MIKOL-250794 format. One line per 2 residues: number of its first residue (from 1); for each residue x, y, z of C-alpha. Coordinates in pm, whole numbers. Layout:
BEGIN
NUM> X Y Z ~ ...
This chain:
BEGIN
1> 16 16 -19 ~ 270 225 107
3> 462 176 -256 ~ 130 239 -423
5> 70 527 -239 ~ 444 674 -326
7> 437 600 -675 ~ 96 761 -733
9> 229 1100 -538 ~ 543 1021 -764
11> 317 1045 -1060 ~ 131 1321 -1007
13> 414 1521 -938 ~ 563 1405 -1269
15> 275 1458 -1496 ~ 305 1817 -1346
17> 622 1867 -1490 ~ 516 1681 -1758
19> 728 1409 -1754 ~ 450 1111 -1723
21> 684 811 -1913 ~ 957 881 -1646
23> 706 895 -1389 ~ 588 512 -1475
25> 928 417 -1530 ~ 1023 478 -1185
27> 702 333 -1085 ~ 746 -1 -1213
29> 1163 26 -1072 ~ 1027 92 -690
31> 768 -219 -753 ~ 992 -432 -829
33> 1252 -391 -581 ~ 1002 -373 -329
35> 896 -737 -430 ~ 1244 -885 -411
37> 1311 -721 -67 ~ 986 -959 71
39> 1090 -1270 -153 ~ 1419 -1252 -80
41> 1561 -1490 219 ~ 1693 -1297 447
43> 1845 -1604 656 ~ 2101 -1862 553
45> 2035 -2228 403 ~ 2060 -2443 701
47> 2367 -2696 684 ~ 2267 -3067 560
49> 2266 -3374 804 ~ 2552 -3488 934
51> 2520 -3814 795 ~ 2462 -3690 423
53> 2798 -3506 352 ~ 2783 -3226 74
55> 3031 -3318 -197 ~ 3167 -3043 -384
57> 3072 -2986 -756 ~ 2706 -3186 -675
59> 2363 -3058 -548 ~ 2317 -3066 -143
61> 2093 -3341 -62 ~ 1717 -3221 81
63> 1697 -3165 454 ~ 1574 -3463 648
65> 1183 -3469 671 ~ 994 -3536 1004
67> 743 -3729 756 ~ 827 -4080 686
69> 851 -4207 391 ~ 638 -4514 188
71> 973 -4745 208 ~ 1045 -4639 562
73> 969 -4925 821 ~ 670 -4802 1051
75> 784 -4810 1439 ~ 756 -5130 1612
77> 480 -5196 1847 ~ 550 -5225 2220
79> 759 -5527 2326 ~ 510 -5807 2471
81> 663 -5984 2741 ~ 955 -6222 2574
83> 1035 -5993 2317 ~ 1289 -5797 2243
85> 1280 -5450 2113 ~ 1508 -5350 1810
87> 1713 -5074 2008 ~ 1814 -5452 2245
89> 1872 -5634 1976 ~ 2245 -5714 1941
91> 2418 -5516 1614 ~ 2677 -5660 1392
93> 2648 -5906 1097 ~ 2551 -5862 775
95> 2274 -5748 557 ~ 2054 -6064 520
97> 1953 -6057 149 ~ 1694 -6282 -37
99> 1747 -6529 297 ~ 2075 -6503 303
101> 2276 -6419 598 ~ 2660 -6376 620
103> 2842 -6600 833 ~ 2576 -6885 783
105> 2487 -7147 556 ~ 2191 -7136 325
107> 1861 -7154 505 ~ 1689 -7491 516
109> 1363 -7642 571 ~ 1400 -7846 840
111> 1399 -7808 1235 ~ 1572 -7860 1565
113> 1358 -8029 1793 ~ 1177 -7785 2077
115> 1246 -7424 2142 ~ 1586 -7307 2120
117> 1798 -7408 2434 ~ 1998 -7106 2410
119> 1687 -6797 2315 ~ 1320 -6823 2175
121> 1251 -6471 2141 ~ 1081 -6247 1970
123> 1242 -6000 1673 ~ 1120 -5782 1398
125> 1423 -5871 1159 ~ 1594 -6240 1062
127> 1955 -5979 1060 ~ 1894 -5909 1457
129> 1800 -6268 1530 ~ 2155 -6360 1300
131> 2296 -6077 1521 ~ 2248 -6242 1854
133> 2370 -6576 1706 ~ 2713 -6444 1567
135> 2770 -6285 1885 ~ 2696 -6572 2141
137> 3006 -6816 2112 ~ 2789 -7095 2203
139> 2545 -7055 1916 ~ 2523 -7279 1643
141> 2259 -7145 1470 ~ 1913 -7026 1469
143> 1534 -7069 1302 ~ 1362 -6790 1167
145> 996 -6747 1161 ~ 840 -6437 927
147> 512 -6486 1079 ~ 554 -6599 1437
149> 375 -6368 1713 ~ 512 -6264 2023
151> 204 -6474 2215 ~ 298 -6793 2030
153> 496 -7021 2222 ~ 753 -7082 1945
155> 832 -6724 1874 ~ 1014 -6610 1550
157> 1428 -6640 1677 ~ 1550 -6988 1819
159> 1871 -6987 1888 ~ 2014 -7316 1924
161> 2362 -7464 2052 ~ 2361 -7772 1840
163> 2222 -7841 1492 ~ 2326 -8185 1504
165> 1971 -8353 1578 ~ 1724 -8231 1318
167> 1379 -8359 1243 ~ 1383 -8411 891
169> 1085 -8151 783 ~ 1018 -7780 883
171> 788 -7657 1173 ~ 565 -7451 1014
173> 756 -7135 786 ~ 1071 -7175 1005
175> 1396 -7221 831 ~ 1739 -7330 980
177> 2048 -7118 918 ~ 2313 -7322 1028
179> 2638 -7128 1158 ~ 2989 -7107 984
181> 3081 -7433 711 ~ 3220 -7423 375
183> 2889 -7319 260 ~ 2879 -6995 453
185> 2756 -6684 247 ~ 3040 -6462 311
187> 3001 -6069 164 ~ 3190 -5965 -110
189> 3464 -5752 101 ~ 3526 -6088 302
191> 3585 -6337 -28 ~ 3825 -6052 -135
193> 4028 -6022 197 ~ 3960 -6360 308
195> 3872 -6234 647 ~ 3567 -6391 796
197> 3250 -6193 1058 ~ 3312 -5849 1031
199> 2995 -5614 908 ~ 2955 -5733 594
201> 2759 -5581 257 ~ 2450 -5480 189
203> 2417 -5707 -138 ~ 2504 -6036 -301
205> 2619 -6100 -602 ~ 2403 -6289 -889
207> 2707 -6539 -878 ~ 2661 -6573 -491
209> 2307 -6607 -514 ~ 2287 -6917 -716
211> 2579 -7085 -550 ~ 2363 -7031 -273
213> 2050 -7158 -393 ~ 2235 -7483 -524
215> 2405 -7562 -177 ~ 2037 -7502 -23
217> 1919 -7774 -227 ~ 2201 -8019 -212
219> 2152 -7949 170 ~ 1748 -8044 175
221> 1834 -8317 -48 ~ 1987 -8456 235
223> 1689 -8477 462 ~ 1389 -8438 240
225> 1254 -8765 78 ~ 1061 -8509 -168
227> 1235 -8178 -261 ~ 939 -7835 -233
229> 747 -8057 -35 ~ 732 -7907 324
231> 531 -8080 606 ~ 449 -7771 830
233> 134 -7627 1093 ~ -77 -7472 825
235> -140 -7066 915 ~ -522 -7127 956
237> -443 -7438 1234 ~ -170 -7197 1403
239> -395 -7069 1671 ~ -534 -7383 1753
241> -191 -7524 1770 ~ -49 -7255 1979
243> -378 -7324 2220 ~ -284 -7661 2262
245> 93 -7625 2303 ~ 7 -7379 2595
247> -180 -7627 2751 ~ 61 -7870 2750
249> 292 -7585 2899 ~ 611 -7681 2694
251> 544 -8089 2777 ~ 650 -8320 2472
253> 555 -8608 2630 ~ 193 -8584 2744
255> 36 -8798 3003 ~ -256 -9043 2908
257> -510 -8780 3054 ~ -386 -8509 2861
259> -399 -8706 2525 ~ -712 -8842 2572
261> -855 -8479 2625 ~ -707 -8355 2352
263> -768 -8630 2092 ~ -1073 -8748 2190
265> -1215 -8402 2341 ~ -1361 -8522 2633
267> -1199 -8561 2992 ~ -1131 -8932 3095
269> -1276 -9052 3415 ~ -1255 -9414 3532
271> -1572 -9487 3518 ~ -1681 -9260 3232
273> -1484 -9301 2933 ~ -1481 -9455 2563
275> -1392 -9803 2687 ~ -1660 -9830 2982
277> -1919 -9682 2768 ~ -1854 -9821 2425
279> -2134 -9949 2207 ~ -2082 -10228 1955
281> -2375 -10178 1723 ~ -2287 -10493 1534
283> -2241 -10691 1817 ~ -1861 -10745 1623
285> -1628 -11031 1825 ~ -1260 -10953 1899
287> -998 -11073 1678 ~ -799 -11315 1840
289> -564 -11393 1584 ~ -204 -11385 1736
291> 57 -11134 1636 ~ 337 -11156 1464
293> 540 -10895 1674 ~ 667 -11088 1992
295> 703 -10969 2352 ~ 1081 -11010 2327
297> 1113 -10779 1982 ~ 939 -10516 2222
299> 1160 -10547 2478 ~ 1446 -10509 2251
301> 1288 -10208 2116 ~ 1296 -10099 2517
303> 1650 -10191 2546 ~ 1796 -9994 2210
305> 1564 -9714 2332 ~ 1775 -9737 2692
307> 1497 -9700 2896 ~ 1101 -9755 2962
309> 912 -9554 2706 ~ 722 -9230 2826
311> 509 -9214 2548 ~ 460 -9458 2242
313> 309 -9418 1916 ~ 159 -9760 1691
315> 90 -9686 1313 ~ -146 -9905 1142
317> -301 -10110 1460 ~ -547 -10263 1234
319> -748 -10495 1476 ~ -507 -10464 1793
321> -323 -10777 1807 ~ 15 -10593 1782
323> -138 -10342 2016 ~ -165 -10562 2295
325> 177 -10736 2285 ~ 334 -10397 2310
327> 84 -10265 2616 ~ 152 -10603 2779
329> 504 -10512 2738 ~ 439 -10195 2880
331> 276 -10306 3181 ~ 547 -10576 3236
333> 795 -10314 3243 ~ 637 -10095 3538
335> 487 -9829 3296 ~ 127 -9879 3333
337> 33 -9521 3221 ~ 255 -9503 2940
339> 15 -9329 2650 ~ -44 -9524 2349
341> -172 -9329 2037 ~ -269 -9600 1762
343> -348 -9392 1453 ~ -546 -9602 1199
345> -827 -9529 934 ~ -995 -9866 1018
347> -1087 -9875 655 ~ -1049 -10140 391
349> -641 -10184 305 ~ -497 -10331 -77
351> -469 -10673 191 ~ -836 -10666 219
353> -978 -10554 -103 ~ -753 -10751 -331
355> -696 -11064 -67 ~ -949 -11350 14
357> -1246 -11206 223 ~ -1266 -11364 566
359> -1545 -11339 860 ~ -1240 -11118 1000
361> -1252 -10870 728 ~ -1630 -10849 675
363> -1771 -10491 548 ~ -2042 -10376 788
365> -2287 -10090 633 ~ -1985 -10068 354
367> -1742 -9993 618 ~ -1445 -10236 749
369> -1529 -10423 1035 ~ -1188 -10347 1195
371> -1255 -10030 1402 ~ -1455 -10263 1592
373> -1288 -10549 1636 ~ -988 -10341 1760
375> -1226 -10146 1994 ~ -1433 -10439 2161
377> -1048 -10645 2149 ~ -943 -10364 2384
379> -1222 -10324 2582 ~ -1203 -10712 2651
381> -808 -10713 2793 ~ -900 -10405 2969
383> -1183 -10610 3153 ~ -961 -10913 3224
385> -694 -10697 3331 ~ -461 -10830 3075
387> -352 -10455 2988 ~ -395 -10123 3182
389> -685 -9902 3081 ~ -442 -9625 3074
391> -253 -9718 2773 ~ -435 -9690 2428
393> -622 -9407 2272 ~ -726 -9456 1930
395> -672 -9196 1662 ~ -922 -9235 1381
397> -698 -9046 1117 ~ -428 -9177 840
399> -71 -9110 941 ~ -7 -8805 760
401> -242 -8648 969 ~ -146 -8811 1273
403> 204 -8689 1241 ~ 98 -8357 1107
405> -108 -8299 1425 ~ 138 -8431 1673
407> 365 -8168 1491 ~ 151 -7865 1559
409> 81 -8022 1959 ~ 447 -8022 1973
411> 444 -8333 2084 ~ 702 -8610 2077
413> 664 -8998 2094 ~ 989 -9199 2206
415> 863 -9523 2070 ~ 717 -9544 1704
417> 578 -9891 1601 ~ 542 -9902 1239
419> 299 -10230 1097 ~ 340 -10339 790
421> 94 -10347 499 ~ 170 -10019 285
423> 168 -10005 -100 ~ 461 -9928 -292
425> 651 -9570 -154 ~ 361 -9530 149
427> 579 -9679 406 ~ 879 -9435 256
429> 684 -9108 353 ~ 546 -9248 631
431> 889 -9308 774 ~ 1003 -8966 688
433> 700 -8819 871 ~ 696 -9018 1181
435> 1106 -9013 1193 ~ 1006 -8587 1213
437> 799 -8632 1487 ~ 1035 -8889 1700
439> 1163 -8718 1996 ~ 1558 -8729 1986
441> 1693 -9059 2080 ~ 1359 -9219 2022
443> 1299 -9560 1871 ~ 1149 -9607 1540
445> 1042 -10026 1490 ~ 874 -10251 1367
447> 834 -10660 1233 ~ 791 -10859 973
449> 1066 -10742 729 ~ 1174 -11056 601
451> 825 -11181 553 ~ 716 -10846 427
453> 689 -10764 47 ~ 960 -10652 -141
455> 810 -10279 -158 ~ 804 -10250 205
457> 1161 -10407 268 ~ 1285 -10154 0
459> 1130 -9856 170 ~ 1280 -9942 523
461> 1640 -10006 364 ~ 1618 -9659 186
463> 1491 -9455 471 ~ 1758 -9578 686
465> 2031 -9549 412 ~ 1931 -9179 319
467> 1953 -9080 696 ~ 2293 -9288 769
469> 2089 -9500 1048 ~ 2199 -9830 1136
471> 1898 -10086 1051 ~ 1944 -10295 1366
473> 1798 -10665 1393 ~ 1543 -10711 1672
475> 1492 -11107 1579 ~ 1279 -11276 1400
477> 1256 -11025 1097 ~ 1218 -10716 1348
479> 1372 -10373 1234 ~ 1489 -10083 1469
481> 1637 -9743 1430 ~ 1741 -9544 1666
483> 1747 -9178 1609 ~ 2069 -8958 1731
485> 2026 -8807 2067 ~ 2012 -8429 2110
């Protein structure tokens, strides 16, 4: 306003002296200078941030803004009990690229049984887990999951002091990173200098990535019968799996009552259980055929285990003749409360459908009579007190489903008996699944190896050879393998 007033007055004076053009020129100059005075900054440019130095001859980077960009990670939520904040995580170690971490072999889809014996913590990034392991001289590896939550019994970062005893299968989406070794991924600077450890590079070369991927596949082939097929707890079952694990309070060998409740969905009571209230709608008689499994073979499996079993599983119980032998020997050894989970569909097998139809293999309303023969046989033995009433728990499921359930529940039997009668390759898959469930130091055994068909014999020998296990003779055609202890 002041500029306009002065310009108007000056123009009036100039017109009076007959100099209109000069007045307009002076007005224009005055307005231009006045605008520059208000638009030009009156303070110096702020210095650049200390971590972004100005390079001579280059344009200075813009000052850091308070508003985070879309590429920045959001701030972590408040830590829950048992978790570690990012600020508390050990620093150091190289950046992990495409799942590969400097100082560790390429990750494999495998599992070290149980939670980490060094740490079971919730971290935000795999680099933090790798750094914690590198900072601990006792840490030989870690397991990492990008989906585990702080409220889970098994959190995202598991540090272990040994990776020698492995399940042979992955648990959920966890990946096992083994420290050091000839296949450890090194940062480019380390490869050039030959030095180990240290900070590592921000990225790996394409050649390193391809070599690491090839080594990872080779590592997987040692433990997986079928590559790129994972056995894990599906995301949709994770909540229930964590609920089961929480109810067991980390116990991997539950009591009979606990397994009865989890598998059958009801509380075991002495006078109100599936054996005392069993109905026999078809009036089926128990199968009294003798078992080819002998008491001496069961005793040798106990000797191989080194102690009386705490938790046993029978795969393919059929009509229960072998179940009775196993239960009787548990009683004789003083383990009257040892649960024996009998996993079977109790439907017709190929031997039933392609073999001779006998009275013991009748179909009832289109369904095999095997289930009722099994249940009636167990009830009869319990009423006669031939076996304890706290052994047998039927799990009417395929052996694959049974193995997945035990993986989810986090339970590990120390003795597994495998009945023969599978088709070609079925035993191989079954053994791979249940070996991953078997407790470290546990025993997997069966009978009739010498009398079985060629495919059963081949699958068992292939299984033992692939895992470099000794296939032991338990007498009269029985076989056994012992899983290495942790």
